[in-house]
C-alpha positions in Angstrom: -3.3 9.1 19.7 0.6 9.7 20.4 1.9 8.3 23.5 -0.3 5.4 23.6 2.7 3.1 25.2 1.6 5.2 28.5 -1.5 3.2 28.7 -0.2 -0.1 29.1 -0.3 0.2 33.1 -4.2 1.0 32.8 -5.4 -1.8 30.3 -8.6 -3.5 30.9 -7.4 -6.4 29.4 -8.2 -10.0 30.8 -6.3 -13.3 30.5 -9.5 -15.5 30.0 -8.5 -16.8 26.7 -7.0 -16.0 23.3 -7.6 -12.3 22.5 -9.5 -12.0 19.0 -8.1 -9.4 16.6 -10.0 -8.4 13.7 -7.8 -7.5 10.7 -9.6 -5.6 7.8 -7.7 -5.8 4.4 -8.2 -6.0 0.5 -7.4 -9.2 -1.1 -3.9 -8.4 -2.1 -0.7 -9.9 -1.9 0.8 -6.8 -0.1 -0.2 -8.1 3.1 1.6 -11.3 3.0 3.7 -10.5 5.9 0.5 -10.9 8.2 -0.6 -13.9 6.6 2.5 -15.3 6.8 2.6 -14.6 10.8 -0.6 -16.2 10.8 0.6 -19.3 9.1 3.6 -19.7 11.4 1.8 -19.2 14.5 3.3 -15.9 15.6 -0.1 -14.5 16.4 -1.3 -17.6 18.3 2.3 -17.9 20.2 1.4 -14.4 21.5 -2.3 -15.4 22.5 -4.0 -13.8 19.5 -6.6 -15.2 17.5 -6.8 -13.1 14.0 -10.1 -12.5 12.2 -9.3 -11.5 8.7 -12.1 -9.7 7.1 -12.5 -8.0 3.6 -13.0 -4.8 3.2 -13.3 -2.6 -0.3 -10.9 0.3 0.9 -9.1 2.0 3.8 -11.6 4.9 3.6 -14.6 2.2 4.3 -12.6 0.8 7.1 -12.1 4.3 9.1 -15.1 4.8 10.6 -15.1 0.8 11.9 -11.5 1.5 13.5 -12.9 4.4 15.2 -15.7 2.5 16.7 -14.1 -0.5 17.4 -15.7 -2.8 15.0 -12.6 -3.4 13.6 -9.4 -3.6 15.4 -6.6 -3.1 12.8 -6.5 -2.7 8.9 -4.7 -2.0 6.0 -4.9 0.6 3.3 -3.5 2.7 0.8 -2.2 6.1 1.6 -4.6 8.8 0.3 -6.6 12.1 0.9 -9.0 10.4 3.2 -6.5 9.4 5.6 -5.3 12.9 6.2 -8.9 14.3 6.3 -9.8 11.6 9.0 -6.9 12.9 11.1 -8.1 16.6 10.6 -11.5 15.8 11.8 -10.4 13.8 14.9 -11.2 10.3 14.0 -9.3 8.2 16.2 -7.1 5.6 14.2 -3.3 5.9 13.7 -0.8 5.0 11.2 1.1 2.3 13.2 3.5 0.5 10.7 4.6 -0.1 7.2 2.8 -2.2 4.8 4.3 -1.3 1.6 6.7 1.6 0.5 9.1 2.0 -2.7 12.9 1.8 -2.6 15.1 4.1 -4.9 15.8 1.8 -7.8 13.2 -1.0 -7.5 10.5 -1.9 -10.0 7.1 -1.6 -8.5 4.1 -3.6 -8.3 2.1 -0.6 -9.6 2.5 0.1 -13.1 1.1 2.7 -15.7 -0.3 0.7 -18.3 -2.0 1.8 -21.6 -4.8 0.3 -23.8 -2.9 -1.5 -26.7 -4.7 0.7 -29.5 -3.4 3.8 -27.8 0.4 2.4 -27.4 3.2 3.1 -29.6 6.8 1.5 -28.8 9.0 4.2 -27.1 5.6 7.0 -26.4 5.7 9.2 -23.5 2.2 10.6 -22.4 2.4 13.7 -24.1 2.2 11.4 -27.3 -1.3 10.8 -26.4 -4.4 12.7 -28.1 -7.0 14.7 -26.6 -9.4 11.8 -26.6 -7.4 9.9 -23.7 -9.4 8.9 -20.5 -7.3 7.7 -17.4 -9.0 5.5 -14.7 -8.7 6.4 -11.2 -9.8 4.5 -8.1 -10.5 8.1 -6.5 -9.5 11.9 -6.8 -7.3 11.4 -3.6 -5.9 8.2 -4.1 -2.6 6.8 -4.7 -2.9 6.2 -8.6 -4.2 9.8 -8.8 -0.8 11.1 -7.2 1.1 8.9 -9.4 -0.5 10.2 -12.5 -0.1 14.0 -11.0 3.3 13.3 -11.2 3.4 11.7 -14.7 1.5 14.4 -15.9 3.8 17.1 -14.4 6.6 15.2 -16.0 5.6 15.3 -19.5 4.5 19.2 -19.1 0.7 18.4 -18.6 -2.3 19.2 -16.6 -5.3 17.3 -15.7 -7.0 19.4 -18.3 -5.0 17.6 -20.9 -7.0 14.3 -20.1 -10.5 12.9 -19.5 -10.9 10.8 -16.3 -13.3 8.2 -15.1 -13.4 7.1 -11.3 -13.7 3.4 -11.1 -12.5 0.6 -8.6 -9.4 -1.2 -9.4 -11.3 -4.5 -9.7 -13.5 -2.9 -12.4 -10.6 -1.6 -14.8 -9.7 -4.4 -16.9 -13.6 -4.8 -18.0 -13.7 -1.3 -18.3 -10.4 -1.0 -20.5 -11.4 -4.3 -22.5 -15.0 -2.2 -23.1 -12.9 0.7 -24.5 -14.4 2.9 -21.7 -10.6 3.8 -20.4 -7.2 4.0 -22.3 -4.9 4.0 -19.1 -4.9 2.8 -15.5 -2.0 2.9 -12.8 -2.6 -0.3 -11.2 -1.0 -2.7 -8.7 -0.1 -6.6 -9.4 -2.1 -8.9 -9.5 -4.8 -6.9 -11.0 -2.3 -5.3 -13.5 -1.2 -9.0 -14.8 -4.9 -9.8 -15.5 -5.3 -6.5 -17.3 -2.3 -7.4 -19.3 -3.4 -10.9 -20.0 -6.9 -10.0 -20.7 -6.6 -6.7 -22.9 -3.1 -7.0 -24.1 -2.2 -3.5 -22.3 1.3 -2.2 -22.4 3.6 -0.9 -19.8 4.3 2.8 -20.2 6.4 2.6 -17.0 6.5 1.6 -13.3 5.0 4.0 -10.8 8.6 3.8 -8.6 10.3 5.7 -11.9 7.8 8.6 -10.8 7.8 8.1 -7.1 10.8 6.5 -6.2 10.2 6.9 -2.2 6.6 6.5 -1.8 4.5 5.3 0.8 2.0 3.2 -0.4 0.3 1.2 2.2 -0.1 1.3 5.9 -1.3 -0.7 8.9 -3.8 1.2 10.8 -5.0 0.7 14.5 -8.1 2.1 16.0 -8.1 3.9 19.1 -10.4 1.9 20.9 -8.1 -1.2 20.2 -5.1 0.9 21.5 -6.9 2.0 24.6 -8.5 -0.8 25.8 -6.2 -3.7 24.6 -2.6 -1.8 24.4 -0.8 -5.1 25.5 -2.6 -7.1 22.6 -1.9 -4.3 20.3 1.6 -4.4 21.0 1.8 -8.2 20.7 0.0 -7.9 16.9 2.8 -5.8 15.9 5.4 -8.3 17.4 3.6 -11.2 15.4 3.6 -8.5 12.2 7.7 -7.9 12.4 8.3 -11.6 12.7 6.3 -12.2 9.6 8.1 -9.5 7.7 11.4 -11.3 8.5 9.9 -14.6 7.5 8.3 -13.3 4.3 12.0 -12.2 3.3 13.6 -15.3 4.4 10.8 -17.5 2.3 11.8 -15.4 -0.7 8.6 -12.9 -1.6 5.9 -13.6 -3.9 7.8 -15.9 -6.1 8.3 -18.3 -3.3 5.6 -21.2 -3.6 5.1 -21.2 0.0 4.3 -17.5 0.4 2.2 -17.7 -2.9 0.2 -20.8 -1.3 -0.3 -18.9 2.0 -1.6 -15.8 0.0 -4.1 -18.1 -2.3 -5.3 -20.2 0.9 -6.4 -17.0 2.6 -7.8 -15.1 -0.3 -8.5 -17.6 -3.1 -6.0 -15.5 -5.7 -4.6 -17.5 -8.7 -1.1 -19.0 -7.2 0.4 -18.4 -10.6 -0.3 -14.4 -10.5 0.8 -14.0 -6.7 4.1 -15.6 -8.0 4.5 -13.3 -11.2 3.5 -10.2 -9.0 6.2 -7.8 -8.3 6.8 -8.2 -4.4 6.5 -5.4 -1.8 9.7 -4.8 0.0 8.6 -3.7 3.7 10.6 -2.2 5.9 11.9 -4.9 8.3 11.6 -2.9 11.3 8.1 -1.5 10.1 9.2 2.2 10.0 6.9 4.4 8.0 8.1 6.9 5.6 6.9 10.0 7.1 8.4 12.4 4.4 6.4 10.5 1.8 3.2 11.4 3.6 3.8 14.9 3.7 4.5 15.0 0.1 1.5 13.2 -0.6 -0.8 15.8 1.8 0.6 18.4 0.1 -0.6 17.5 -3.3 -3.8 16.2 -2.2 -4.1 19.7 -0.4 -3.2 21.8 -3.5 -5.8 19.5 -5.6 -8.6 20.4 -3.1 -9.3 16.7 -2.0 -7.4 17.8 1.4 -9.3 20.7 3.2 -6.7 21.2 5.8 -3.4 19.9 6.4 -2.2 18.1 9.4 0.9 17.6 11.2 1.9 14.0 10.2 3.0 13.4 13.6 -1.0 13.4 14.6 -1.4 10.7 12.0 1.6 8.4 12.6 2.1 6.9 16.3 5.0 4.4 16.1 5.5 4.0 19.7 3.9 0.6 20.2 5.9 -0.6 17.2 9.0 0.7 19.2 7.8 -1.8 22.2 7.6 -4.7 19.9 11.0 -4.1 18.5 11.9 -4.1 21.9 10.8 -7.7 22.4 11.6 -9.1 18.8 14.8 -6.9 18.2 15.7 -4.8 15.5 17.3 -5.7 12.2 20.7 -4.0 11.9 20.1 -3.2 8.2 16.3 -2.6 8.0 16.3 -1.2 4.4 15.8 -4.1 1.9 18.6 -4.1 -0.8 17.1 -3.8 -4.4 19.4 -6.6 -5.3 16.7 -8.7 -3.3 13.7 -8.0 -5.5 15.9 -8.3 -8.8 17.1 -11.8 -7.5 13.6 -12.9 -6.5 12.4 -11.7 -10.1 14.4 -14.2 -11.6 12.6 -16.8 -9.4 9.3 -15.6 -11.0 7.6 -17.5 -13.6 7.5 -14.3 -15.4 10.8 -12.5 -14.7 10.3 -9.0 -14.6 12.8 -6.3 -15.9 14.8 -4.3 -13.5 14.1 -0.6 -13.4 16.6 1.3 -15.2 15.7 4.9 -14.7 14.2 7.0 -12.2 12.8 10.4 -13.5 10.7 12.1 -10.9 9.4 15.6 -11.7 11.0 18.3 -10.0 9.1 21.0 -7.7 6.3 18.6 -7.3 3.6 19.7 -7.4 3.8 22.7 -10.1 1.0 25.4 -9.4 -0.3 24.3 -12.9 -1.4 20.7 -11.6 -3.2 22.4 -8.5 -5.5 24.9 -10.7 
C-alpha cells in the first residue's frame, strides 16, 4: 500500500452526504484522541460520520479491514501484524496510538499475585511453580515477559504460561489459576483492587521505546475513498492535540468522553496512566523491527518482512500538510508526571530503566 496518496486523483468518492467510516476498537482509554475528536466535531467538520464498533483484538479485525467490512481499526503490535503482511493481507499501519517514551511510567504493569509477592523481589526469586498469563504467544505482553525473563537470566522453561484474554485475567488470578500478568490499565487497576496484586515494575522499564498500539487502514478504504481516509487522519491529529490540551486521562472531560462511549468507570479512567501519542502521529518503526525479530526468533512469525511493507504514513503526511505539524512532537515526560498529580490515585514516577542487553538472547529463542 506504499504510495497510496497517488490514488487521490482517481477516487470514486461522491459528495452525496457525510461519509460513514467504521472504526473498530477495543474498549480502551488509549483511543481517547479519536473519541475526543468525535466529541469535538472534528470528524463531522470533515464530513465524516464515525461509527465506533467493538472488536476483541486486532487479529480479529484484520480480515474485516482487508475485505472492507471495517474501514479503520486500532490494535496492539504483535506477530499477527507481521504475519498478515507476509501473507499479503491488504492492511497498513498509518498512525501512532500508543508508544513509550524513555523515562515514562506506563499503563502496562507487571502485577504479581500477593501470595507470590515479597517486597524487593525480582522475577528470579519465584519458584518453579509460577504461572504467568499471556494474552497470546505473539502479543505485546509476551514480548514484555520475554524481556523480563532475559533480564533475570531466565527462559520460558523457568515459568509456566496460560493463554487467557486480558479481560479474564483478574478472575483467573482471583481463582489462583495465574500468579502474574502484564496487563494495561484500567484492567490492571481492577486486578489490583480485586485481588490485591502487587506491581513488580512498569513495562516501560523493560522496553522504554516500545510501539504498543497503532491505527490501521484497510486497503479498500484507502483505494476507494482516499480523501476520506486523509480527512479521518486530520480529525485524529486534532484529537491528539486536544487530548493534550485537556490533560489526558486525569481530565474529568476526557474521562467523561471515554465513559460515555465505552461505559468504563470514570474513576478508573482518571486513575489510569495516560498514553502519550506522538503529536504528529509518527510510528516508531525501529520498535516494530525489534518486535518482529523477537517474534520470529520464537517462531510466532514465520517470515520476516520489511517494515516499510507494514507501515504507510503517506496519507498521514498529507493530513499534516492540512492541519500543520507540531514543532516539538515528542511529548515531555514531565507532562505525564504533572498529570499524575491530578489523578485520584497519583502514580509514581519511573525511577529506573533496565532493559536487557542483546535482546533477544539465543536462549530465549530455543
